[in-house]
C-alpha positions as CSV (number, residue, x, y, z in Angstrom):
1,X,7.4,89.9,-6.6
2,X,5.8,92.8,-8.3
3,X,5.7,95.9,-6.4
4,X,2.4,97.3,-8.1
5,X,-0.9,96.9,-6.7
6,X,-3.9,95.3,-8.5
7,X,-5.5,98.2,-10.5
8,X,-8.9,96.7,-9.6
9,X,-10.0,95.6,-6.5
10,X,-12.8,93.5,-7.7
11,X,-13.3,90.2,-6.3
12,X,-12.7,87.3,-8.7
13,X,-14.8,84.0,-8.8
14,X,-13.5,80.9,-10.4
15,X,-14.8,77.4,-10.4
16,X,-12.2,74.8,-10.0
17,X,-11.5,71.2,-9.1
18,X,-8.7,71.8,-6.6
19,X,-7.8,71.9,-3.0
20,X,-5.2,72.8,-0.7
21,X,-2.8,71.4,1.9
22,X,-4.0,71.3,5.4
23,X,-5.2,69.3,8.2
24,X,-5.2,65.6,8.1
25,X,-8.9,64.9,7.2
26,X,-9.0,67.6,4.8
27,X,-5.7,66.4,2.9
28,X,-7.2,62.9,2.9
29,X,-10.3,63.9,1.4
30,X,-8.6,66.2,-1.1
31,X,-6.4,63.5,-2.7
32,X,-8.4,63.4,-5.8
33,X,-8.0,67.1,-6.4
34,X,-5.1,69.2,-8.1
35,X,-4.0,71.9,-5.8
36,X,-0.9,72.7,-8.1
37,X,-2.2,76.1,-9.7
38,X,-3.1,77.8,-6.1
39,X,0.3,76.6,-4.7
40,X,2.0,78.1,-7.7
41,X,0.0,81.3,-7.1
42,X,1.6,81.5,-3.6
43,X,5.2,81.1,-5.0
44,X,4.8,83.0,-8.1
45,X,7.6,86.0,-8.7
46,X,9.1,85.7,-5.3
47,X,11.9,87.9,-4.6
48,X,13.9,88.7,-1.6
49,X,13.5,87.1,2.1
50,X,10.5,84.7,2.3
51,X,8.5,83.1,5.0
52,X,6.6,80.0,4.7
53,X,3.9,80.4,7.7
54,X,3.4,76.9,8.7
55,X,5.1,74.6,6.4
56,X,3.3,71.5,7.3
57,X,5.1,68.2,5.8
58,X,6.5,70.3,3.0
59,X,3.8,70.8,0.6
60,X,5.0,74.1,-0.7
61,X,8.8,72.8,-1.2
62,X,8.4,71.8,-5.0
63,X,7.2,75.1,-5.7
64,X,9.5,76.9,-3.6
65,X,12.3,75.2,-5.7
66,X,10.7,76.3,-8.9
67,X,11.0,80.0,-7.3
68,X,14.5,79.6,-6.4
69,X,15.6,78.3,-10.0
70,X,14.0,81.7,-11.3
71,X,15.4,83.6,-8.7
72,X,18.6,82.0,-7.1
73,X,19.0,85.2,-4.5
74,X,16.0,83.9,-2.6
75,X,16.5,83.4,1.2
76,X,13.7,81.1,2.3
77,X,12.4,80.3,6.1
78,X,9.6,78.4,7.6
79,X,8.1,77.6,10.6
80,X,6.3,74.7,11.8
81,X,5.3,73.7,15.6
82,X,4.4,70.1,14.9
83,X,7.8,68.1,15.3
84,X,6.8,65.2,13.1
85,X,5.7,67.3,10.2
86,X,8.6,69.5,10.6
87,X,10.9,66.2,10.1
88,X,8.7,65.2,7.0
89,X,9.3,68.9,5.7
90,X,13.0,68.8,6.1
91,X,13.3,65.4,4.4
92,X,11.3,66.8,1.5
93,X,13.5,69.8,1.2
94,X,16.7,67.7,1.5
95,X,15.4,65.3,-1.2
96,X,14.7,68.6,-3.4
97,X,18.0,70.1,-2.5
98,X,16.4,73.2,-1.2
99,X,17.9,75.7,1.0
100,X,15.4,76.5,3.4
101,X,15.7,77.5,7.1
102,X,13.1,75.7,8.7
103,X,12.7,76.1,12.4
104,X,10.4,75.5,15.4
105,X,7.7,78.2,16.0
106,X,4.2,79.2,16.3
107,X,2.4,81.8,14.0
108,X,1.0,83.7,17.2
109,X,4.7,84.4,18.3
110,X,7.0,84.4,15.4
111,X,10.7,84.2,16.1
112,X,11.9,87.0,13.9
113,X,12.7,90.5,14.0
114,X,10.3,93.3,12.9
115,X,10.3,93.9,9.0
116,X,12.4,90.9,8.0
117,X,10.3,89.5,5.2
118,X,9.5,90.6,1.6
119,X,6.6,88.0,1.3
120,X,4.9,86.0,4.0
121,X,2.8,83.1,2.6
122,X,0.2,81.1,4.5
123,X,-1.6,77.9,3.0
124,X,-4.2,76.3,5.1
125,X,-2.8,77.9,8.3
126,X,-5.6,80.3,9.7
127,X,-8.0,77.5,10.2
128,X,-5.7,76.1,13.0
129,X,-4.0,78.7,14.8
130,X,-5.1,79.3,18.3
131,X,-5.3,83.2,18.0
132,X,-6.0,84.5,14.5
133,X,-5.9,88.1,15.4
134,X,-2.6,88.0,17.2
135,X,-1.2,85.8,14.3
136,X,-2.1,88.7,11.6
137,X,-0.4,91.0,14.1
138,X,2.6,89.0,14.0
139,X,2.5,88.8,10.2
140,X,2.1,92.6,10.1
141,X,5.2,93.0,12.3
142,X,7.5,90.7,10.4
143,X,6.7,91.7,7.0
144,X,8.4,94.8,5.5
145,X,6.3,97.8,4.9
146,X,6.5,97.5,1.2
147,X,6.0,93.6,1.5
148,X,3.4,91.5,0.7
149,X,1.2,88.7,2.6
150,X,-0.2,85.9,0.3
151,X,-2.9,83.6,1.6
152,X,-4.8,80.5,0.6
153,X,-7.5,79.5,3.1
154,X,-10.6,77.8,3.6
155,X,-13.5,80.0,4.9
156,X,-17.0,80.1,6.2
157,X,-19.3,79.8,3.7
158,X,-22.5,81.8,3.6
159,X,-26.3,80.6,3.7
160,X,-27.3,77.3,4.9
161,X,-23.8,75.7,4.4
162,X,-22.4,78.4,6.7
163,X,-24.5,77.5,9.6
164,X,-23.7,73.7,9.0
165,X,-19.9,74.6,9.5
166,X,-20.9,76.3,12.7
167,X,-22.6,73.4,13.9
168,X,-19.8,70.9,13.0
169,X,-16.9,73.3,13.9
170,X,-16.7,71.8,17.8
171,X,-16.5,68.3,16.9
172,X,-14.5,69.1,13.7
173,X,-11.7,70.7,15.6
174,X,-11.4,67.6,17.8
175,X,-10.8,65.2,15.2
176,X,-9.0,67.2,12.5
177,X,-6.0,68.7,14.4
178,X,-7.8,71.9,15.5
179,X,-9.3,72.9,12.2
180,X,-11.8,75.7,12.3
181,X,-14.5,75.4,9.5
182,X,-16.2,78.5,9.9
183,X,-13.5,81.1,10.4
184,X,-13.7,84.2,8.0
185,X,-10.0,84.8,7.3
186,X,-10.3,87.0,4.2
187,X,-12.6,89.4,6.3
188,X,-10.2,89.8,9.4
189,X,-7.3,90.4,6.7
190,X,-9.3,93.3,5.1
191,X,-10.6,94.8,8.7
192,X,-7.2,94.6,10.0
193,X,-3.5,96.3,9.4
194,X,-3.7,95.0,5.8
195,X,-4.9,96.4,2.4
196,X,-6.7,93.6,0.6
197,X,-5.2,94.0,-3.0
198,X,-6.4,90.8,-4.6
199,X,-8.8,88.2,-3.2
200,X,-10.5,85.3,-5.2
201,X,-13.2,83.0,-3.8
202,X,-12.7,79.3,-5.3
203,X,-15.4,76.8,-5.6
204,X,-13.0,74.2,-4.6
205,X,-12.1,71.7,-1.9
206,X,-14.5,69.4,-0.5
207,X,-17.4,69.9,2.0
208,X,-17.4,70.9,4.6
209,X,-14.1,72.6,4.1
210,X,-15.2,75.0,1.5
211,X,-15.2,77.5,0.0
212,X,-11.5,78.6,-0.3
213,X,-10.1,82.0,-0.8
214,X,-6.7,83.0,-2.2
215,X,-5.4,86.5,-2.3
216,X,-2.5,89.3,-1.6
217,X,-2.5,92.0,0.9
218,X,-0.1,94.7,1.9
219,X,0.6,96.2,5.4
220,X,-0.6,99.6,6.5
221,X,0.6,101.8,8.9
222,X,-1.1,102.1,12.5
223,X,-2.4,105.4,11.7
224,X,-4.0,104.2,8.6
225,X,-5.4,101.4,10.6
226,X,-6.7,103.7,13.2
227,X,-8.5,105.7,10.6
228,X,-10.1,102.8,8.9
229,X,-11.4,101.5,12.3
230,X,-13.0,104.9,13.0
231,X,-14.9,105.0,9.7
232,X,-16.1,101.8,10.1
233,X,-17.5,102.6,13.7
234,X,-19.1,105.7,12.4
235,X,-20.9,103.6,9.5
236,X,-24.5,103.2,10.6
237,X,-24.8,99.7,9.1
238,X,-22.5,96.8,9.4
239,X,-24.0,95.3,6.3
240,X,-21.1,93.9,4.0
241,X,-21.7,95.3,0.6
242,X,-19.9,94.9,-2.8
243,X,-17.5,97.8,-1.6
244,X,-16.4,98.7,1.8
245,X,-15.5,102.2,3.2
246,X,-11.8,101.3,2.6
247,X,-12.1,100.5,-0.9
248,X,-11.9,96.8,-0.8
249,X,-14.5,95.1,-2.9
250,X,-15.8,92.1,-0.6
251,X,-17.1,88.7,-1.9
252,X,-20.7,87.7,-1.5
253,X,-22.0,84.4,-0.8
254,X,-24.8,83.1,-3.2
């Protein structure tokens, strides 16, 4: 894992034909897309102790195996609350001869001590967690002060598409394993106890589960978080522009 932050906080935009692992309908609709590039992004240059936040049925296993071949000293952990998916993930890990400590657990209440992980990875997790804010607090708690949070999530779109996602979400949650179409995960990360070092909006996936964002963030101290909150509260307008008070370049929808 590189310890240096991205020199420029500009939001990158790409047009791809890939999607991410996730709830059943999203996964089924996305079979014709390749997601390898974005999974490799999450697993690139890993070092130390790593947590896969929501292993699902083991989608990240091949990419974590590649990371272990590059860095044999990696210590891999993962949680998955669903027992059927957890069994699948364990079978896939065994088939790949990957040593990963996979256990039951929810992202809102992680069964780990403070400052445990060098890297926490989230891939299509925040669309389904019951309490995203609490989950981000838990990620902040278990990641080391000099660690890194990497994410790949689908988020609410702008314009008419966003309103359609709002209207569909109540039904979509019922038929797709609690998946919310309209969560603003990247904005929550940037507004909370993390510095959003890199974020990229991806024109990928299939409607209505698009766009996706991927990025990296590093934890900030409670003092820094309080200071940023005070600055936002003192700002007359809440309109998101190209650059926020905390120096993070935010994406805009077109």
